[in-house]
C-alpha positions in Angstrom: 37.6 31.8 42.0 38.4 32.0 38.3 38.8 35.7 37.5 38.4 35.2 33.8 35.2 33.3 34.3 33.9 35.8 36.8 34.6 38.8 34.6 32.6 37.1 31.8 29.6 36.5 34.0 26.7 38.9 33.5 25.9 39.2 37.2 29.5 40.3 37.9 29.0 43.0 35.3 25.9 44.0 37.2 27.9 44.2 40.4 30.5 46.4 38.7 27.7 48.7 37.3 26.2 49.0 40.8 29.6 49.8 42.4 30.2 52.4 39.7 26.8 54.0 40.2 27.3 54.3 44.0 30.8 55.8 43.5 29.5 58.3 40.9 26.8 59.4 43.4 29.3 59.9 46.1 31.6 62.0 43.9 28.7 64.2 42.5 27.3 64.8 46.0 30.6 65.6 47.7 30.1 69.3 47.4 26.6 69.0 48.7 28.0 67.2 51.8 30.8 69.7 52.4 28.5 72.7 51.9 26.2 71.4 54.6 29.1 71.0 57.1 30.3 74.5 56.2 26.9 75.8 57.0 26.9 74.3 60.5 30.4 75.5 61.1 29.7 79.0 59.9 26.6 79.3 62.1 28.5 78.1 65.1 31.4 80.4 64.5 29.1 83.4 64.2 27.5 82.6 67.6 30.7 81.6 69.4 33.1 84.2 68.0 35.4 86.1 70.4 36.5 83.1 72.4 40.2 82.5 73.1 41.8 79.7 71.1 42.3 76.4 73.0 45.9 76.0 74.2 45.6 72.7 76.1 44.1 70.3 73.5 41.2 69.6 75.7 39.6 66.6 74.0 43.0 64.9 73.8 44.2 65.6 77.3 40.8 65.4 79.1 38.6 63.3 76.8 36.1 62.4 79.6 36.7 65.3 82.0 34.6 68.0 80.4 34.8 70.2 83.5 38.6 70.5 82.8 38.1 71.8 79.3 38.7 75.4 78.4 35.7 77.7 77.9 36.1 77.7 74.1 36.0 73.9 73.8 33.1 73.6 76.2 30.8 76.0 74.3 31.7 74.5 70.9 31.0 71.0 72.3 27.6 72.0 73.6 26.6 73.7 70.3 27.8 70.7 68.1 26.1 68.1 70.4 22.8 70.0 69.9 23.4 70.0 66.2 23.8 66.2 66.0 21.1 63.5 66.1 23.6 61.0 67.7 22.9 60.3 71.4 26.3 59.0 72.4 29.3 61.1 71.2 32.8 60.2 72.2 35.6 62.8 72.2 38.7 60.6 72.5 39.5 60.8 68.8 38.4 64.4 68.2 40.5 67.5 68.0 38.5 70.1 69.9 41.2 72.8 69.5 40.5 72.8 65.7 36.7 73.2 65.9 36.7 77.0 65.6 39.0 77.0 62.6 38.1 73.9 60.5 34.7 72.7 59.4 36.2 69.2 58.6 37.1 68.8 62.3 33.5 68.7 63.4 32.7 65.7 61.1 33.1 63.1 63.9 30.0 64.6 65.6 27.9 63.1 62.8 29.5 59.7 62.4 29.3 56.6 64.5 32.1 56.1 67.0 33.5 53.1 65.1 33.5 54.9 61.8 37.1 55.5 60.7 36.4 56.7 57.1 35.8 60.4 56.7 36.0 60.4 52.9 33.3 62.8 51.6 33.2 60.9 48.3 32.1 57.7 50.1 28.4 57.4 49.8 28.1 55.5 53.1 30.0 58.3 55.0 27.8 60.9 53.3 24.6 59.0 54.3 25.7 59.1 58.0 26.3 62.9 57.8 23.1 63.6 55.9 21.1 61.6 58.5 22.7 62.9 61.7 22.9 66.7 60.9 19.8 68.4 62.3 18.0 70.8 60.0 20.7 70.9 57.3 20.2 68.0 54.9 16.5 67.5 54.1 16.7 64.2 52.2 13.7 62.1 52.7 14.3 59.3 55.2 12.9 56.5 53.0 15.4 57.6 50.3 18.3 57.3 52.7 17.0 53.9 54.0 16.7 52.4 50.5 20.1 53.7 49.5 21.9 52.3 52.6 20.1 48.9 52.3 21.1 48.5 48.6 24.7 49.6 49.2 25.2 47.2 52.2 23.3 44.2 50.9 24.3 44.1 47.2 27.8 45.7 47.3 29.5 46.1 50.7 28.5 42.7 52.1 28.4 40.6 48.9 31.3 38.2 48.8 30.0 36.5 45.7 30.6 39.7 43.7 27.4 39.1 41.7 24.2 41.0 41.4 21.0 39.8 39.6 19.2 42.0 37.2 16.4 42.6 39.8 18.9 43.6 42.5 20.7 45.9 40.0 17.4 47.6 39.2 16.8 48.2 43.0 20.2 49.8 43.3 19.8 52.2 40.4 16.2 53.1 41.5 17.6 54.1 44.9 20.3 56.2 43.2 17.8 57.9 40.9 15.5 58.7 43.9 18.5 60.3 45.6 19.2 62.6 42.6 15.5 63.4 42.3 15.2 64.4 46.0 14.1 68.1 46.2 16.9 69.1 48.6 19.6 67.4 46.5 18.4 68.8 43.2 19.1 72.4 44.5 22.8 71.6 44.5 23.3 69.5 41.3 22.4 69.3 37.6 19.8 66.5 38.2 19.1 65.9 34.5 22.8 65.4 33.7 23.3 63.1 36.7 20.3 61.0 35.8 21.6 60.6 32.2 25.0 59.5 33.4 23.3 57.0 35.7 21.4 55.5 32.7 24.7 55.1 30.9 26.3 53.4 33.9 23.3 51.1 34.4 23.4 50.0 30.7 27.1 49.3 31.0 28.2 51.4 28.1 31.4 52.4 29.7 31.8 49.0 31.3 31.9 47.2 27.9 35.0 48.9 26.7 36.7 48.5 30.1 35.9 44.7 30.2 37.1 44.4 26.6 40.4 45.9 27.5 40.6 43.6 30.5 39.9 40.5 28.4 42.6 41.5 25.9 45.1 42.0 28.6 44.2 38.7 30.1 44.7 37.0 26.7 47.9 38.8 26.1 49.4 37.8 29.4 48.0 34.2 29.6 51.2 32.7 28.3 53.1 34.6 30.9 50.8 33.4 33.5 51.3 29.8 32.4 55.0 30.3 32.4 54.9 31.8 35.9 52.8 28.8 37.0 55.4 26.4 35.7 58.2 28.3 37.4 56.2 28.2 40.6 55.7 24.4 40.3 59.4 23.9 39.7 60.2 26.1 42.7 57.8 24.0 44.8 59.5 20.8 43.6 62.9 22.3 44.4 61.6 23.3 47.8 60.3 19.8 48.5 63.7 18.3 47.4 65.5 20.8 49.6 63.2 19.8 52.5 63.9 16.1 52.0 67.6 16.8 51.8 67.4 18.8 55.0 65.6 15.9 56.8 68.3 13.5 55.6 71.0 15.8 56.7 69.3 16.2 60.1 69.2 12.4 60.5 72.9 12.2 59.6 73.6 14.9 62.1 71.8 12.9 64.8 73.8 9.8 63.9 77.0 11.8 64.1 76.0 13.1 67.5 75.3 9.6 68.7 78.7 8.4 67.3 80.4 11.3 68.9 78.8 10.3 72.2 80.0 6.8 71.8 83.5 8.0 71.0 83.5 10.2 74.0 82.5 7.3 76.2 85.4 5.1 74.8 87.8 8.0 75.2 86.7 8.3 78.8 87.3 4.6 79.4 90.7 4.7 77.6 91.7 7.7 79.7 90.7 5.8 82.9 92.7 2.8 81.8 95.7 5.1 81.0 95.5 6.7 84.4 95.4 3.2 86.0 98.5 2.1 84.0 100.3 5.3 84.9 99.6 4.7 88.6 100.9 1.1 88.2 104.0 2.4 86.4 104.6 4.9 89.1 104.3 2.2 91.8 106.7 0.0 89.9 109.2 2.8 89.5 109.0 3.4 93.3 109.6 -0.3 94.0 112.4 -0.3 91.5 114.0 2.7 93.2 113.8 1.0 96.6 115.3 -2.1 95.1 118.2 -0.1 93.6 118.8 1.6 97.0 119.0 -1.8 98.8 121.4 -3.2 96.2 123.6 -0.1 96.5 123.6 -0.4 100.3 124.6 -4.0 100.1 127.4 -3.3 97.7 128.6 -0.5 99.9 128.6 -2.7 103.0 130.5 -5.4 101.2 133.0 -3.0 100.0 133.6 -1.7 103.6 134.2 -5.3 104.8 136.6 -6.0 102.0 138.4 -2.8 102.9 138.9 -3.8 106.5 140.4 -7.2 105.6 142.8 -5.5 103.2 143.8 -3.1 105.9 144.6 -6.0 108.3 146.6 -7.9 105.6 148.5 -4.8 104.7 149.3 -4.2 108.3 150.7 -7.6 108.8 152.5 -7.6 105.5 154.2 -4.2 106.2 157.9 -3.9 107.4 156.8 -2.3 110.5 154.9 -5.4 111.5 158.0 -7.5 110.8 160.2 -5.3 113.0 157.6 -5.4 115.8 157.2 -9.1 115.4 160.9 -9.7 115.5 161.3 -7.5 118.6 158.5 -9.3 120.4 160.2 -12.7 119.6 163.5 -11.3 120.8 161.9 -10.1 124.0 160.3 -13.5 124.5 163.5 -15.3 123.9 165.4 -13.0 126.2 162.9 -13.6 129.0 163.0 -17.3 128.4 166.8 -17.4 128.4 167.1 -15.3 131.5 164.6 -17.4 133.3 166.1 -20.7 132.4 169.7 -19.5 132.9 168.9 -18.2 136.3 167.5 -21.5 137.2 170.6 -23.4 136.3 
């Protein structure tokens, strides 16, 4: 929706005029609405005076167990229910302990359960209160009906934000009927209100306001274009950044795959190294066994050589010669004696 084009459209101006008229009526009749609620509260207080204040916050603690309420809250509840035209009244969101001291606290008795707005300047809220209070507000029913229908159809539920001249006339006729109602006229300066409505309907105040709006739009149009250019550049930068992030993600995935391959190769190398280490350990064991055998053979050979040298040394020693000579002498002596005895 082009705001500049919409503001220049005459039907949008009609929409603004109607909204302004309804808002003006709500403001002018706020006192009328409040005075009616005060009247209900004052009458109830005069009839129910002397009751002890509530100390257990009945509607909050026992919203659907009326039998558990204190006497003060029960009698106020009964009186206010009788004063309301609503059939189904829910107490979950009410503050019963404030009923005797605050006229505003009794407002939910005269509003639909789903109605969250209690603004007395809102014309729709006021219409509910005027319609649901018994014997307080004497506005004619067809006046209320036309006012609600115009407000809901042409303003509240109008997403186009445009009102034709005929629809605008219906809205202001309903507002004028409201200000001309006999009960309302007792609380306002009807002639002054009707004159102001005529000014609002003609758009006298609106023309100056729209002129200021158009001047402001023209004044800031360059800034708007500049901001739009900045937004476009930011969008392009965002797209570039998004592309860069996607590329970086792809690289990251490739790096992860490469890392996985390197890990597999490292595992295979580690397995090969373990196999080589086992073979090396086995060769070292075999080499140690071989060394032990060689050493044993050398030791055995050295022992044999030692024994031979001992024998040679024994025979070559002087003692051996003496013994050898003695043995020869003994043998010769024996032989000599034997042969000499024989001769």
